[in-house]
N, C-alpha and C positions, 0 to 999 in steps of 0.2 A: 482417537477409537472412536467407532460410532458405539451409542450408549443407549439408543431405542433400535430395535427394525420391529418391523412390520408387514408380516406375512399376507399376503392375497390367496383366498381359496376358491373353489367352489361351496355349499352348502351341508354336499351331501355326507352323510357321516362315514362314507369311504374317502372323498377327499379331506374330511375333517382329522379322519384316523393319520392320513397321511402326514399333514399336517402338523400333527402331534407329535409324530415319527421326525419331522425336520426341526421341530423347536427344541424339543431332544435334544439332538445331538448337535446345534449349536450350542446352547445352552452347556452344555456337556464340555465343549471346547471353549466357552469364555464365558464361564459363571457368573461374571459382573453383567452381563447384557440383558435390556428386558427385551422380550421378542411378543409383540402383540397380533393378533388375527382378525383381518377384515373378511369379512365371506361375501360372496357374491353370487345373485342368479346369472348366468350366463343362456344366451339364446338356445342354446341346446337341451340345455333344463325346462323353458318355458314349451318349446312346441314340440311338445308331445306328437301331434299327430303330423310331423314328417317323418317321410319313410327314409329310412336310412339304407333301405335296402336297394333304393333306386337311386342313382348317383343320378344327380343332378348338373348341370353345363361346370357350374362352382365346385361340384364336391361338397366336401364337409369343412373347408376351410375356417375356420376358426368359430366353427359352430361351440363349443365348450372353452373357447379360450378369450375372444374379442374381449369382454367386459374388465379380464385381468391386465390384459395388455394396454389395454386405453387406460388403467390405472396404474399401471406402473409410467408411460408414458409421461402422464402428468401429474406423477412422485405422489400422489393419492397411498401406495403402497411403497413398500423396498422391493419386492421380491413376490413374485407368482410360483406358486405351488401348482404341480401340473403331472397328473399319469401322463409319462412321456408321450405313448403314444397316444393321446389325442391332438396332441399339436404336431400341425401341419409341416410341412417340406421345408417352406420359404416362412419366416415370420417375419412382422413387419420390422425396417428400418430404422436401427436405435437398439433392437432388444437381441441379447446370446444367450444363450441357456449355459448359464455359469458356472455349474458341476452339478453334482448325479448322486444319489444316495447311493449305498448297495443294493445290484439288484437282488431282488425276491425270484419266485419262482417264477419261471416264465410261462407254463403251458395250461392249456387250457382245460376245464374240467367240465364232463358230461353230467348236467346235476339231473339223476333218472328219476319216474317214479317206478321204472321195472329194473332185474336185473339182468346183469350180463353188459353192461356197458353200450357202447357202441353198436356191436354185434347182437345185442337182444333186444334192443327195438324192434316193437313189430311191423309186418311189413306195412310199408304206407306211414309209418307214425309221424304225427305235428312234433316238429321242434321247433324250440322260441328263438331268435337272436336277434340283434338290431344289427350286426355286421358281416358287411359285403362278406368280406375274407372268410369268416365260419361259414358261411351260407354258402360260399363255393366250393370249399371241399366238403363240406358235408355232403351235397349233389355229388361233389365227384367219386367219394366213398363211398354213398349209400343212396344209389339214384332213383331208389323208392321214395326216400324220406320227402314227407313235405316239410318245405323252411318258412317260416314266418314272420312276420315284424314282431319284436318284444321288444318294448322302449321301458324307459323305468328305471330307478337306481336297486341296489343289488335286493335289498329287502322289497320292496317291490317286486320286482319279479320273482322271487322265491315267492311270497305269500301270493300270486297270480298262481303259480307254478300246482300250488297245494291249493287252490281256491277251482281251477279249471276241472274239467270233465272233457276237455279234446286233446289238450298238448301231453305227450308221452314225458318231455322232457325239455330243458335249454341250455346254454355252452355260456361258462361263463370265465371268466380269469380267477386262475388259482389264487395268485396274487393277492386278489381283492377280501377273496372268501380266508384267505388266513390274518388280512389285517383286520377284517369286522370280526375274528372270534366263530365264524359260521362253520369255520372248517380244522380240523388239528392235522390233517394229512391221513391217509385209511382210506377208507369207501364210504366214510356217511358224511354228509351236511347237514348238519342242524338248522333249524329256525323256528323259533314260538312252539307249536306242539306237531309240528312234522319233522317226517326223518328219510331223507333221500338218497338214493344211493352216490357215489361222487366216482366216476371213472377218469382218470387221467388219459389226457389225449395226446401227452407226449409225443410219443413214437408213431401216432395217428395223424396230426396235424402239426401247419406251422404258425408257432405266433404270429402275433404280430410285430411290426420294428416297435421297440422300446417299449414291450411290456414287459412288466415288473418292474419299469423304471420309476424314481417319485425322480422329477427335474425342477431344479431350481433356477426359474428363466431372471433376471434381471436387463436393467440400463446400461447399455455399452458406454464408459466412460466413468462411469459411481465404482472407483477405486477401490475406495472403504469399503463397498456392500462386496466388490468381486471375491477380495483378501478375504474376505468371514467366507464367505458361498464356496472358496474352493480350499479352505480347511476342514470340509467338510466332506469336500468330492472323494472319491469311491474311484481308487487308479481304475483296477481293471474295468468296473462297469462303465468307466466312460472311452477305453478304449473299445469296447464292443457298441458304443454308442455314437462313436464317432463313426463306423463302419457303416451301422444301421441307416443314423439319418443321413449318410453321403449316398448309400442308395435309394433310399427315399427322393433326395433332392434328384439326384441325376434322372431318374424314372417322373421326374416333376409331378409327383403323389403328394394327396392329403391324406389327411389318418382315416378315409374310406377308399383307396387304393387297398384292389382286393392282390395283398402282395403278403408274403410271411416268409418269416428267414428264420433262422437257425445260425447262430454266433457260438464259436466255441474257443477260445484262449487255448494255445499250446505253447511249448515251450521255445519254438522259432517264431511265436508271432500269434496269427489268427488264424481260421478257416470259417467263410461266411455262407452259406446254402441258402439259397432264396426259391422260391415257389410263384409264379405271376398270372394270373385268371386274364384271359381275354374276354371283353364281351360277346357273346353269344357263341364260343367255345369251352367245352366242357373238359378237353384234356389242358393241362396248364403245362405251361414252360417252365424248366427245371436250371440253375444254373448254380456253379459253386465254384471259389477261389480259395485258395490260400494264399498268406504274405506276412511279411511284416509290418507293413504300413497302413492301416486301417481306410486311408481313402484309396490307395492303390488296388486295395483286394476291394472295394466295393465299384469300383470302376472297371474292373474287370469284370463282374458279377454282372452291372448293369449292360455294359458291350456285348454277352452272352444271349442275356435276354432277351436285348434287342436284334440279335443277329438269328436267332432262334423263330423270332417272331418277322 
């Protein structure tokens, strides 16, 4: 059995919090295992001038993952810890998602200086996000809103919101705010001396593929590493991830594809519902399917989205 396992992660506070959850799960399962952590700065962390709301021909493939994947292939690290929603649909040859931890909350939160949630924002209010998926849904739900690029880690975004005279709100993942301790549920996000209203968008906006999931990526063929990671795999989360990732693959999507999903596990299998925005078209396409097999359900949804287009 492996005695030492090296985890690779981005250096942000959220990435480190997610890595600590991974380390704790592994050590709980294998008390004698030594787990070390190496941090990396990715291109996505460096290129803060890159506008993620404008899709480039190459999309956002590898923007927040490439350095970690290169470290896996060179065996500088044994496992890369990712927010699954950052992973492109197609990863480098020789790498795989070996397991996932139990999914956290999947919804987005509107973090606002005003009350009343999305409907309470003033007409023409300026809202910040770096996600095309979120931007397209905001503009669909409230065509009067102005949506602008909003980059940086969670703390940076919250600080900028507190200091800004122009922005009324930003949209962040509930899971990240929970993991960092800035949100405890309820209706308030707290950061430093600021108190913002938190309004769940669970029933208004479709989450990203893989939202709320911590994915553990490793090199194909490293059997001992895979066995360790499989021991902490969360079975029901894995089923949902299989469907969502297959949909992403079939749509040839990366983490900037304006697609949102809702996955519900049922007694007879699962239900997958998706929304997809086309460039230049405000009204999205919808599709949903039910079934026992994740990949088959994803294929049905992908086919319906393609037929609708």
